[in-house]
C-alpha angles and dihedrals in degrees: 000000000000093000092067091054093046093048092049092063113100124213093260092056091047091050091047091052090048092051091050090053092047089050092055091045089052090060091057097044122118095250138105118288093249091052093048092049092046092052091044093052092045094053094042092052089051091050092048092049092051092047092048089057089056098037092241120156130192125203125332 
């Protein structure tokens, strides 16, 4: 059931997912390359910090 999975997410995981999505959106924005990369790196560092608090890893 999908509800069980959704309810098991804690606020830090949700925020980390949101920051990952914002990071990807930043790459596709209509801005200069330096601005897009700056925003991407900012959101990815936020996502990594939130995931580190929870001990979550992605890929490898």
